[in-house]
N, C-alpha and C positions, 0 to 999 in steps of 0.2 A: 306528353312531351314530344310531339311530332311536328313536322314542318309541312305547311301546306304546299310550299314549293317542291319539297321532296316528293310529296304525293303526286304532284303534277308531273314531275320528271319520270317517276316510276311508271306512271300511266302512259305518258306520251312517247318516251324513248322507244319502247318496243314497237310502236306503230310506225316510227320513222326508220326502224332498222329491221324491216321484215326480212325473212329468209329469201335469198335470191333464188331465181329459177334454176340455177346450177351452182353446185353439183346436185345430182339427183339423190336427195336425201332418202335414206332407207332402201335404196335399190341395191340388189345384189345380183351377181352372176355366178354360175357354176354351182356344183354340188356343195351343200352345207357341210358335208363331212370332209371336204378337201381331198387331197391326193397324198398317198403315203410314199415317202422317199426314205428308205432305210429305216432307222429308228424314229423318224419324225413324220408328223402329219403337217402338210403345208396347204394353207388357204390364201390365195392371192387374187386381187382384182384391181384394175386400173380403169379410171374414166378420164379420157383425154379428148380434146376437141378444140373448137374455136368459139370464142365469145365476141359478140359485136355490140356496138352501142351507137345509135343515131341520136344526137343531142340537139335540141333547139331551145332558144331562149337564153337564160342566164347560165352559161357553162360553168362559171365560177361557183355558183350556188349548188349546181348539180354535183360538182366535184367535192364540195364540202359535205354534201349529204350522202352521196352514193359512190361516185368515183370509179365505177367499173368502166373499163375501156376495151378497145379492140385487141385481139391477139390470140395466139395459140396458148392453151392452158392445159396443165395437168390438174383437172378439177378436183380429183380425189384419188387416193390410192390406199390400199391396205394390204398388209402382209402379216400373216400369223403362222409361226412355226412352233409346234408343240411336240414335246417328247411323248411317244406313244405309251410308255410305261412309267413316265414321271421320273426317270433316272437317266437323263442324258449325260453325255460325258462332260461337256463344258457348260451347257445351258439346258433348261427344260422348257423355256418359252421365250420367243421373240415376237413382239407386236410392234409394227411400224405403220403409222397412218400419216397421210399428208392431205392438205387442202389448199387450193388456190395457187399452186406453184406456177411460175412463169409470167407473172405480171399483175395478178389481182392485188387490190389495195390491202387485203387481209390474207396473209399466208401463214401456214403453220405446219409444223412437223412434230410428231410425238413418237417416242421410242421407249420401249420397255424390254429389258433383258433380265431374266432371272433364272436361278437354279435353286430348286427346293432346298430349304434349310441352310443354304450357303450365302446367297447374295441376291439383291434386287437392285437394278439400276434403272432410273427413269430420267428421260431427257425431254424437254419441251423447247421448241424454237418458234418464235412468232415474229412477224414483220407487219408494220402498220404504216401505210402511206397517208400522212395527215396533210390535208390541203384546206386552207381557209383564206378567203379573200377579205373577210371583215367588211363587206360592203355596207351592211345595214347601219353600222355605227361610225364608219370612218370614210365613206365614199371611196373605198378601195385603197386607202392609205395605210391600213394595217393588214398585212398579208403574211402568210406562213406556208411554206412548202417543205415539210419536214418528213423524215423517215425515222421510225423508231423500231429498234430490234431488241427483242428479249431472248434470253436463253437461261434455262434452269437445269441443273444437274443434281441428282440426288442418288446416293448410294447407301443401301442398308445391308449390313452384314448380319447373318444368322436371323433372317426375318421371322422364322417360326419358333425361335427359342425364347426363353425367359429373359435373355439379355440380348438386346439389339444395339448395334453400333451404327450411328448415322454420320454422314458427311455430305456436304453439298456446296455448290457454287452457283451464283446467279450473276448475270450481267445485263445491264440495260443501257443502251447507247442511242442518243438522239442527235441528229445533225441535219443541216439544210439551211436554206436561205429564208430570211424574214425581213419585213419592212414595218417600220413604226414611225411615230411622230413625237416631237418634243416642243414645248412652249418656251420661247426665248424672245427678247431678253427682259422685257418688262412684264411682270406677272399681273399687273393691273390691266394691261392691254396686250402688248406684245404680239407675236405672230406664231404661226404653226409651221414647223419645218419637218421634212421627212429625212430619215436616215436608214441605213441598211445594217444588217447584222448577219454574221455567219455563225449559226447556232452550233455549239459544241458542248454536249452534256454527256456525262458518263457515270454509271453507278455499278459498283462491284460489291458482292457479298460472299463471304466465306463462312461456313458453319460446320460444327462438329457437335455430337451429342450421343445420348444413349437412352434406351428404354429398359427398365428393370421391372419384372413381374415377380413378386415374392409375398407370401403370407396374405394373399388376397388384396394386395395393393399394387398399383401401377405407378411407378415414378419415372418421369421424363425430365431430362435436362438437356439444354441446347445452348451452346456458346456461339455467338455470331460476331463477325467483324465486318462492318459496312464502310465503304469508302465512296464518297461523292466528290465530283469535281466539275466545275463549269468554267470554260475558258472561251466565252463568246465575245468577240470583238465587235464594236459598233463604230461606224464611220459614215462620213458624208462623202458622196462620190464627187460632187462638184458644188461650187458656190450657188446659192439660191436666194431669191428675194422673198421666199415664203409663199403661203397660200392666200394671203390677204393683200391684194394689190394696192389698197389704200393705206397700208401700214408701212412706215419707212424702215422697219427693222429688216436687216439682211443677215445671212449666216454665211461666212466665208469658209470656216473650217470647223469640224466637229469630230472628236475622237473620244471614245470611252473604252477603257479596259476594266473589266470587273471580274477577275479570277476569284473563284470561291472553291476552297478545298476543305473538306471535312471528313471526319472519321467517327464512327459510332460503334464501340464495342458493347455488347449486350448479353444478358443472361435470361433464359426462360426456364422455369421449373414448374412442372405440373404434378399433382398427386390426386389419385382417384381410387375409390373402393366402393363396393356395393354389397350390402348384406340384407338379411330378411327384413329388418325394421328400419334401416337407414342407409343412405348413400351420401358420399362426400366427393366433391370435385373442387380442387384448389388450383390456382394459377398465380404465378408471381413472375414479374419481369422487371428488369433494371437495365437501363442503358445510360451511357455516359458520352453523349455526343460532344465533339470538339469541332469548331468551325472557325477557320481563319479566312477573312475576306478583306479585299482592298479594291475600292472603285476609284479610278482616276478619270475625271472628265474635263476636257479642255474645249472651250468654244470661243470663237472670235467672230466679230461682225460689227454691225451698227444697231444701236437702239434709239430710243427717243432722245437721249442726251448725247448721242455721238458714238464714237468708236468704243467697243467693249471687248475686253479679253477676260474671260472668267474661268477659274479653275475650281472644281469641286472635288473634294477628297472625302471618301467615306471608308472607314476601316474599323477593324476590331478583331478580337480573339475571344470568341464566346464559347461557353460551355452550356450544353443543353441536357442536363440530367433528367431522366424520366423514370419514375417508379410507379408501377401499377400492381395491384393485388386483387384477386377475386376468389371468394370462398362461397361455395354453394352447398347447402345442407338440405337433404330431403329426408323426411320421417314418414314411416308407414305404420302408424299405431294400430290400424285395422285394415282389412282388405278394401274398405270403402273410403278411407280418408287418407289423403296425402297432404303434408304440410312442407312447404319449401321456403327456406330463408336464404337470401343472397346478400352478401356484403361486398362492395367494390370500393377500391381506393385508387385514386389517380393523382399524381403530383408531378407537374411539368414546370420546369424552370429554365429561364434564359439568364445566365449569369456571366458577366464579363463587361469589359469597358469598350464601348463603341462610340465613335466620334463622327459627326457630320460637320464639315467645314467648307464654307464657300468664300473665295477670295476674288475680289475685283482688282486686277493688276493696275488699272488706271486710277481708280479712286482709293484703293487700298482699304476698301470696306471689307470687314471680316465678320461672317456670321457663323457661330459655333453652337451645336447642340450635342449634348452628351447623354448617353443611355447606359444604365448600369444593371438593371434587374427587372425581370418580369416573371411572376410566378402564378400558376393556376393549380389549385388544390381542390379536389372534389371527393366527397364521400357519399355513397349511395347505399341504402339498405332497403330491401323489399321483402315482404312476407306474403306468401300466397297459400291459400287452402283450397283443396279440391275435394268435394264430397259427392260420392256416387249414391244417390238416394235409392235408386232402383236400376234395373237393367235398361230403362228407357229415359232416365233423366238424371243429370248431375249438375251441381252448382259449383261455382268457383268465385272467390273474392280475394282481394289483396290490398295491401297498403304499401306505398313507396315514399321514401324520404330521401331528399338530396340536399347536400350542403356544399356550396361552392364558394371559394375565396379567391379573389384576384388581387395581386399586389404588384406595384410598379415603383421603381426607384429611378429617377432621372433628374437632370439639372439643366435648366434653360435660362436661369436668372442671371448668373454672373460667370462669364467665360473665363475669368481669371481664377476661379476655384472649381475646376472640373470635377465631376463625379461627387458633388455634394449630395448628401442623402436627403432627397425630397421624396417622402414615401406617400403613395396613394394606395388605398385599399378599399375593397368592397366585398361584401358577403351577401349571397342570396340563398334562400332556403325554399325548397319546393316540397309541398305535401300533395300527394295524389292518392286517390282510391279507385279501384277497379272492381267490377263485379259482372257476372254473366251466368248463362245457363245453356246447356246443351240438351236438346230433346230429340229422342228417337221415336217418332210416331209409329213407324212400322219398319219393316226391313228395307223399304225403299226411300222413305222420306225422313230427313233430318233437319234440325233447326239449330242455329248458333246465334246467341245474342250476347253482346258485350258492350260495356260502357266504362268510361274513365272520366274523372273530374280532378283537376289539378289547380293549385294556387301557388304562385311565386311571390314572395314578399318584397323582392328587390331585383327585378330583371335587369340585366346589364345592357342588352341591346334593345332597340325598338322592336325588332322582330322576334325577340325571345318569348318563349311560352310564359304567360303570366296567369291570367284567369282563363282557363281553357276547359273544354270538354270534348270528348269524342264518343261516337256511336259506331258500332260495327255489327251488322247483321248479315246472315247468309242462310239461305234455304236451298237444300240440295235434294234432288230426286235421282235415284239410280236403280234401274230394274232391267235385267236382261241386256238388251242392246240399245237402251236409251239412257242418256245421262243429261240432266238439266239442272241449272243452278241460277239463283238470282240473289241479289243482295243490295245493301245500302251502307255507305260509310259517310260519316260526318265529322268534321273537325272545326271547331270554333275557338278562336283565340283573341283576347282583348288585352292590350298592354298599354301602359302609360309610364314613361320615364321623365327625367328632368327636362329634356329638350323637346320631346314631342310625344304623341300618342300613336298607337298602331292597333289595327284589328284585321283579322283575316277569317274568311269563311270558306270552307271547302265541303262540297257535297258530291257524292259519287253514287250513281245508280248503275247497276250492271246486270247482265244476264247472258248465259251461254247455253248452247244446246248441241248435243252430239247423238247421232243415230247411225248405227250399223244396220242398215236395212237388210242386207244380205252379206254373205261372206265375201262378196266381190264388189259391194257398193257401200259407201259410208258418206256421211254429211256432217260438217261442223259449222256452227254459226255462233256469232256473239255480237252483243251491242253494249256500249257503255256511254254514259253521259257524265261529264265532270264539270261542275261549276266551281269557279274560284274567283273570289274578289278580295282585295286588300286595300286598306285605307290607312295612310300615315301622313305625318307632317314632314315638311322639308325646311331646312335652314341652309341658305346658300348666299353667295355674294353675286350681285348683279349691278347693272347700272353703268354709267360712263363718268368717271372711271369705275372699275368693278370693286368698289370699296364699301358698298352699301349692303348691309345684311338684310336679306329678303326672306320672307316666309312664304310657303306655298303648301299645296296638298298633293300627296302622291296617291294616285288611284290606279288600280289595275283590275280589269275584269276580263275573264275568259269563260266561254261556254263551249266545251269541246264535246262533239258527238263522234263516236268511233264505232265502226261496224266491220265485221269480217265474215266471209263465207268461203267454205272449201268443200269441194266434191271430189271423191276419189272412186274410180271405176277400174277394177282389175278384171279385164275381159280375157278371153282365151288367147287372143293374138295381140293384145295391146293393153298397156296400163295408161290411164289418163287421169291427170289431176288438174283441176281448175280452181283458182282461188281469186278472191277480190277483197282488198282492204281499203278502207277510206276513213280519213280523219278530217273533220270539219270543225274549226273554231269560228263561231259566229260573232265573237267579241261581245260588245255591249249593244250592238245593233246600229251603230252610227254608219252612215253611207259613205263618208269621205272625211278627209282631214281638213283642218282649218288652215288658211293661208299663213305661212310663217311670217314672222316680223315682230312678235312680242313674246315675252317669257311665258305668259299664260297660254298662248297658242302652242308653244313648244311642249309645255307640260300636258296640255290636252291631247296632243297628237301621239303621245307615248302611253296613253292610258289603256289601250287595247291593241290587239294585233290579230285581226281576223285573217284566216288563211284556210286552205284546203290542201290535202295531200292524198293521192290515191295511187294504188299500184295493183292492177289486175295481172294475173299470170296464168299460163297454161303450160303443162309439161306432158310429153308423149314418149312412151317407152315401148319399143317393139322388139321382142326377142327373135334373133335369127337362129341361134342354136342354144344348146343348154349352157354354153359358156360365153355367149356373145349377145349383147343387146345394143340397139341403137336408140339414142336419146335425142330429143329436140325440145326446145322450150322458148317461150316468148314472155317478156315481162315489160310492162309499161309503167313509167314513173311520171306522174303529173303533179307539179307543185305550183300553187297559185296564191298570191297575196292580194287581198282586196285593195290595199294601198300601201305604198312604201313611205318612208320618212324623208330621208335626204336624197337618196339615189333613185327612188322609184321602186316599184315592185321587183322582186328578185325571181320572177316566174321562170319556170323551165319545164320542158317535157323531154322525155327520152324513151326511145324504143330499144330495149336490150334483148338479147337472145343468145342462143348457143346451139350447137350441134356436137354430139360426142359419141364415142364408142365406149361401152363398158364391157370389159371382158375379164375372164378368169383364166389363169394358166399355171 
């Protein structure tokens, strides 16, 4: 029950988000034992300097991927204050760390203050500058330049006692400018118009709870109150004729207000215990979300039939109760056998009256849709057995059962009788079996083999797991200063629902090698190959006018090669690190796109996306004194698309680097 797309993202994302050359990860300055001040020991170090970036090519794509710019930075800092005897007057420990302050797109601050047996306070603050030009799919007409800030505060009273009291607060705020498009006024043809938005989103969470340890059991309960609101206005800055010069549609005014305010009180309860022959872990959650929303959209202009003034209103007062439960039981009848059973329950509902209404003020045409209920209920049970046949070999096997029910109640037939009960329901059941073996050939060599086969009798979506199987193998060698591993993963899924069929194949080969040649020299290297292909059917409207139902084929193929190499030298007067990462997707081998002009050509052009991304880096550290080091680094980013779709390739290259001083005081 895995997703080939998820596998691809897990594999690709780390390659596109490599560690930057600064800050100097792992570097320290000053004595490890710190300096004594009265009853406390203090360890402190800062790394500050200047970061630069020289960018060529598609700057928007670079900012979407990397977004490091010029300027003075506090790359990192750390402060640790510890009581020498563990009995400080007001606190026994303070730990403060920062990263990227002063203008990096990813900034963070973490603070911990605690006094033994009395309290522990943890704070985290993060900032993320999100920039996306949306060039690939919109020609730059979808853009976002947002800033998101998180903060988390947690307080624990009596952290080492059998009764712990917890309280916390979290806040997440996002704001900034965005650009998007809308299709008006004739949906069979119409035109595309751009509009602006001032994004304003905010999330606040308050929580209190406690942990109780008694009679071999641990009980935890937590009550949370969550509040979300979005007050993003959308507007047209000036009248426009749209993006299609041959279309007579124009847009004179456009305004949309869509406030969404919601609250979600929830409970979390966990219970756990462990004994000689069994262990138990249970978890239960219940939330009662309430969400009131109202969207008012007004647009005026001209369409195929003349002047148009349209008002769209969408509103509702929905409740979203969610109940989940999880019980995990483990039995140890003998020292060689472990049996584990897990039962999970998940029930999510959207209950409430919601209305979509569109009114044309010139023709007085009214379109109304009503929505009343959506429910998703899922029960999962799995049983796994693990048997250690000897010191060198053990086997495991398991069976998984999943039952999911989806219900929906809505009315779109007669607007004069809103919220009439029209019930639609579907249930699908998944049976899956898993088995594997672990083999220890000797103290250095180990092998892991695992396979899973699953069947779904009624998959809901075309991409849902239906008839699938997975294979996972890994061979590892570790001896003294050498570590090596190699493996293979495979995921095949075939599905067929009412509208269309779907299949996906994923194969991943990988290997890595690590060698500590000397105490001052080490090497790390790795390679991975990921093949992914998916095939499905399409149902869409096309033609002139766009009222003809058309069928097509959705095909996507990628063949990704990724390699990395890192060398570290800790010399007497300098530390040097050099690394290189490259990712190359060769696609399906096609040399170029087809000329646009037909639907088939458009579908053909989005079936693969060959590209390459590489980032070599080098870092140099020279110690001046026992408490002062000078750092310098260089990193290159190179992104290349073999061909683009609408706007052409989004290629860019950037030379980034830094210089800094790392000192302790």
